[in-house]
C-alpha positions as CSV (number, residue, x, y, z in Angstrom):
1,M,0.0,0.3,-0.1
2,F,2.9,2.2,1.2
3,R,4.6,1.4,-2.7
4,I,1.3,2.5,-4.3
5,S,0.9,5.9,-2.4
6,M,4.8,6.7,-3.2
7,L,4.4,5.8,-7.1
8,C,1.3,8.0,-7.0
9,A,2.6,11.0,-5.2
10,T,6.0,10.7,-7.7
11,A,4.4,10.4,-10.7
12,A,1.8,13.7,-9.1
13,V,5.4,15.7,-8.7
14,A,6.7,14.5,-12.7
15,L,3.4,15.6,-14.1
16,T,3.5,19.1,-12.3
17,A,7.0,19.6,-13.1
18,L,6.4,18.7,-16.7
19,A,3.5,20.9,-16.6
20,A,5.5,23.7,-15.5
21,T,8.2,23.7,-17.8
22,T,5.7,23.2,-20.9
23,P,5.2,26.5,-22.8
24,A,1.2,27.3,-22.7
25,K,0.2,27.7,-26.2
26,A,-2.7,30.3,-25.9
27,D,-4.6,31.6,-28.4
28,Y,-6.7,35.2,-27.6
29,N,-9.0,37.3,-29.2
30,L,-11.4,39.7,-28.3
31,I,-15.2,39.6,-29.4
32,R,-18.2,42.0,-29.6
33,W,-21.5,41.0,-28.7
34,N,-23.4,42.3,-31.6
35,D,-26.6,43.0,-29.8
36,T,-24.8,44.7,-26.5
37,G,-21.7,46.2,-27.7
38,F,-20.0,44.1,-24.8
39,C,-16.5,42.9,-25.5
40,Q,-14.9,39.7,-24.3
41,V,-11.4,37.6,-24.0
42,W,-12.2,34.8,-26.3
43,D,-9.6,31.8,-25.4
44,K,-9.0,29.9,-28.9
45,T,-8.3,27.2,-27.9
46,I,-11.4,26.1,-26.2
47,P,-12.9,23.3,-28.6
48,T,-16.3,25.5,-29.0
49,T,-17.6,28.9,-30.2
50,P,-19.4,31.5,-28.1
51,F,-22.9,30.8,-27.6
52,P,-24.9,32.7,-28.8
53,S,-23.4,33.1,-32.1
54,N,-24.3,36.8,-32.4
55,Y,-20.7,38.2,-31.9
56,S,-18.0,39.4,-34.3
57,V,-14.2,39.0,-33.8
58,V,-12.6,42.5,-33.2
59,S,-9.1,42.0,-32.6
60,H,-5.9,40.3,-34.1
61,S,-5.1,36.9,-32.1
62,V,-2.7,37.8,-29.4
63,P,-0.8,35.3,-27.3
64,T,-1.8,36.0,-23.7
65,F,-4.8,36.7,-21.5
66,L,-3.1,40.2,-20.4
67,A,-2.3,41.1,-23.9
68,A,-6.1,40.5,-24.9
69,L,-6.9,42.7,-21.6
70,D,-4.6,45.6,-23.0
71,V,-6.5,45.3,-26.3
72,K,-9.6,45.1,-24.6
73,G,-8.7,48.3,-22.4
74,H,-7.9,50.5,-25.4
75,M,-11.0,49.7,-27.4
76,L,-13.2,50.2,-24.1
77,H,-11.2,54.1,-24.2
78,T,-11.6,54.4,-28.0
79,G,-15.4,53.3,-28.0
80,G,-15.3,50.2,-30.1
81,C,-16.3,48.4,-27.1
82,S,-18.8,48.9,-24.5
83,F,-18.3,48.2,-20.7
């Protein structure tokens, strides 16, 4: 029983270390809902599309969530999106 616990703990530590060293491959866009003008950061690595489908992509792809928030802040400031 102790061996199995140690094996599981070792495997968990190894997987955590691997996940920490693997670079994240994120791809974010800013989408704007057509009926409200509200803009939302969308992670394109999610295997689904936003629902409902009344939205438009209003930004280029950016690599990080923070970069997408910067784009959203700029669009809020210039009036391209509503809060």
